[in-house]
C-alpha positions in Angstrom: 0.0 0.0 0.0 1.6 3.3 -1.1 0.9 6.9 -0.2 -1.7 8.6 -2.2 -1.7 12.4 -2.5 -5.2 13.7 -2.0 -4.7 17.4 -1.1 -2.0 19.9 -0.6 -2.2 22.2 2.3 -0.1 25.3 2.3 1.1 27.2 5.3 -0.5 30.4 6.5 1.1 33.8 5.9 3.9 34.9 8.1 2.9 37.0 11.1 5.0 39.3 13.3 3.8 41.4 16.2 3.2 45.0 15.2 3.6 44.3 11.4 1.0 43.7 8.7 0.9 40.3 6.9 1.6 41.0 3.2 -0.7 39.2 0.8 -0.6 40.2 -2.9 -3.1 39.6 -5.7 -2.1 39.1 -9.3 -1.9 42.8 -10.5 -2.9 41.8 -14.1 -6.2 40.5 -13.0 -5.8 37.6 -15.4 -5.9 35.1 -12.5 -7.5 34.9 -9.1 -4.2 33.9 -7.5 -2.7 35.5 -4.3 0.9 35.2 -3.1 2.4 35.4 0.3 5.4 34.3 2.4 5.1 31.4 4.8 8.2 30.4 6.8 11.0 29.5 4.3 8.4 29.1 1.6 6.8 31.4 -1.0 3.1 30.4 -1.7 0.9 31.1 -4.7 -2.7 29.9 -4.4 -5.9 30.3 -6.3 -8.8 31.9 -4.4 -11.5 29.9 -6.2 -9.6 26.5 -6.4 -7.5 26.0 -3.2 -6.1 22.8 -4.8 -4.4 25.0 -7.3 -1.4 25.9 -5.1 2.3 26.3 -5.7 4.8 26.2 -2.8 8.3 27.3 -3.6 10.7 26.0 -1.0 14.3 26.8 -2.1 14.9 29.6 0.3 17.4 28.9 3.1 16.1 31.8 5.3 12.6 32.9 6.1 10.8 34.4 3.1 9.9 38.1 3.8 8.0 38.9 0.6 6.5 37.1 -2.4 5.3 39.2 -5.3 4.0 38.7 -8.8 6.6 39.8 -11.4 6.2 40.6 -15.1 5.7 37.7 -17.6 3.8 35.6 -15.1 6.8 35.0 -12.9 7.0 35.2 -9.1 9.8 37.0 -7.1 10.4 36.1 -3.5 12.9 37.7 -1.1 14.2 36.4 2.2 15.7 37.6 5.4 19.2 36.9 4.1 18.9 39.4 1.3 18.4 36.9 -1.6 15.7 37.4 -4.2 14.6 34.3 -6.2 12.6 34.6 -9.4 10.7 31.5 -10.4 8.0 30.2 -12.7 4.9 29.1 -10.8 3.7 26.8 -13.6 6.9 24.8 -13.9 8.2 25.4 -10.4 11.6 26.1 -11.9 13.8 28.8 -10.5 14.8 31.3 -13.1 17.2 33.5 -11.2 18.9 33.7 -7.8 19.9 37.3 -6.9 21.9 37.9 -3.7 21.0 41.6 -3.4 21.7 42.7 0.1 22.8 41.3 3.4 19.6 42.4 5.0 15.9 41.5 4.9 14.2 42.0 1.5 11.0 43.9 2.4 9.4 44.5 -1.0 
């Protein structure tokens, strides 16, 4: 008897006392997806179909922001100052940009 995947549950958005949780909608309006940071993961999920979820887990530090980028890509930044650009359809990372030595806020 093997393991059968039935549903994928994604983590909830990061929270910090005294700070807002940042949840972003697709700015093009072409999809009903939202994006947010959850621990060391960047999450993109459909509002209408919660089974349509993508969780990007290649960050080594806590993800501090996750935004929609041009051409349907996702950009996520972490507490170590690294920005990763990835394709939510293929789950392939396109770029890894070590930008600062501090938290990427937006």
